[in-house]
N, C-alpha and C positions, 0 to 999 in steps of 0.2 A: 571422650566419646559422648554423644548426646544421650540423655537419659533413656530415650526410646530405644536406641540401639542397645544400650546396656540391658534393658528389659528383655529384648528379644534374645540377646546373647545368653542371659541367665536361663531363659526358658529352654535352651538347648542343652543345658548342663544338668547332670545328675537326674536323668529321667528314664522312664521305662516306656517302650513302645506299646501301642495298643494292638496286641496280637494275641494269639491263641492261649498261651500259658503264662504270660507275663503278669507280675504283680502290678497294682496300680501305681505304686511308687517304690523306689529302692529303699532298702534298709538292711541291717545286719542279719545274716542267716548262719548261725553257728554250726549247723549240721550239714553243710553242703558236702556232697559226696565226690570222692575221687578227683578227677581232673578239674572239676568245677570249684574246688576248694579255694582257688585263687581269688574268688569274688566274695568270700564269706563276710568280709567287713561291711560290704555294701553291695547288695545284689538285687536284680530284678526277678530272679528265679526263686522258687521255693525249694526246700530240701528234697521234696518228692520229685520235682522236675529234674533236679541235678542227678538223682538216682536213675531216673528213666533215660537220661541223656546217654547213659553208658550201656543200655540194653540194646541188643540186636532187635530190630523191629519193635521198638518201644511204643507204648500207647500214645506218645506225644504226637506222632504223625503216621503211625503204622508203616514207617519207611524201612525198607529192607536193603541194607548195604550189600548183602550177598546175592544180588539179583543175577549175577553172572558167575556164581560160584563163590567160595568163601573169600572175603576180603582179608588180606594179611593184617595181623595185629599192628605192625608198625605203621601201616597206612590208616587203619581204623582209628588210631588214637588222634589223628589230625581231624577226622570228622567228628569225633567226640569233643575235641577242643573247640572246633568251629561251632558245634551245638551249644557248648557251655558259654562261649563268647556271645552268641546270638541271644540265648535265653537269659543270661545272668548279668551282662554288662550294662551299667547305668551310664556308660560313656559313649553311646552311639548316636546321641541326639542330633549332631550336625548332619547326619546322613539318613535320618528318618524321613520317609516319603509315604505318600498315600499309596495304599495297595488296592487293587481292584479284584480282590477275591472274597469269597463268602466267609472264609475262616479267619481272616485278620483284616483290620482296618489300615494297619501301617506295616511297612517293611523297611529294610535298610537298602541303600543304593550307593554304590561307589565308595564304600569305606576304604580309605587308603591303607592297604595292608603292608606291613614292613617286608622288605625284599626277602630277608632270611626266612620269615614265616611261610611265605609263598613258595620259595625255592625248596625248602625242606619238605613241605607238603607234597610237592611234585616228585621230589627225589624218592621219598618213601612210598609213593603210590604208583610209580611208573609201571610196575609189573602187576598191579591190581587190574581187574577186568571189569569193563562196563559196556553198555550198549547205547548210551546216550550222552550227548554233550551238555544239554540243559536238564538238570534233574528236577526243576520246578514243575515241568509240565510234559504231557505227552505219553505218560505211562499207561499201561493197561492195569486198571484197578479192580477188575471184575472179581478177583479173589479176596479183595479187602486189603491187599498189600500190593505194592508196586511190582509189576512184572514188565519185562521188556516188551515193547509194542511189536506187533507182527512185522517180520522182515528186518528187524533191527539186529545187527550182528554183534556178538560179544567180542571185544578186542581189548588189548592192553591200553591202559591209560595213556601211555606214551604215544600211541597212534591216534587216540581220540583227542588228547590234549597235547599237541606237539611241544608246547612250552609251558613253563610255570605260569606265565601270564594268562595263557589260554585256560588253564585249569581254574585259577582263582577268579577270573572274570566271567567265565562262561557257565560254570557248573551251577551256580545259583542265580542265573540271569542277571548279572551285573551287580550283585550285592557287594562284591569286593572290587577294588581297583588295584592292579599291580603297581607298586611304586619302586623307585630306586633308593628310597629313604631307608636308613638302617635302624635297627632296634636301638633305642636310647636317644634317637635324634630329636624326639619330641614332635616329629612330623608324620608319624605313621602309627597305626594301631597294631599292637602286638596280640596275637592269639595266645602266645605263651609268655609268661613272665615269672620272675622269682617271687614266690609268695612272701618271702621274708622282707622284700623291698616294698615300697609304696607302689600301688597300681600305676604304671607309667601312662596308661591311657587317659587318666584324668587330665594331665597337662595337654595331651594331644587334642582332646575335645575342646579345651579352652583355646588352644591355638587356632582351630578351625572355626570355632563359634564366632 
């Protein structure tokens, strides 16, 4: 590869996006909390961010998972994991894109999610209840936390998101892309991985960079 390409490629690896709570650059964080512990060797999140990722309506974004009644725990853990990946992962460089919002300069787009991660998320959340397809915008924020907009009906995820692909691709306006790649293939990002093993997403970022 020509040196210029190698330079660009390296600039996509091991970086943190310029967003609301991210560190400027990744590094070890011994005290990461709960589900975020997977990233302790090299993280873009602080210990405090990792703690807040587990709180209902945390100060991170004042976002309320329970906007249509209580979200079941087995479903909520996927949203916590999704938050940990977003806040902590230094391996999302190839999918960082400019964002047009006041609260962050960069976002992720089309991160290729492993099929199992997406299917399991959908499986565990199909009976949870929501009133919106895209959770990034269109909420009523008058109380300081997100509430369903007027006229939006609360219904089960399986009706709002008829497929796993619909859930993963639509809920955060295209942050993830559903793929048929499997965990361990080296071609898709895992939201979940075994902390005893090396982070599999390092190789995936290299592959796509």
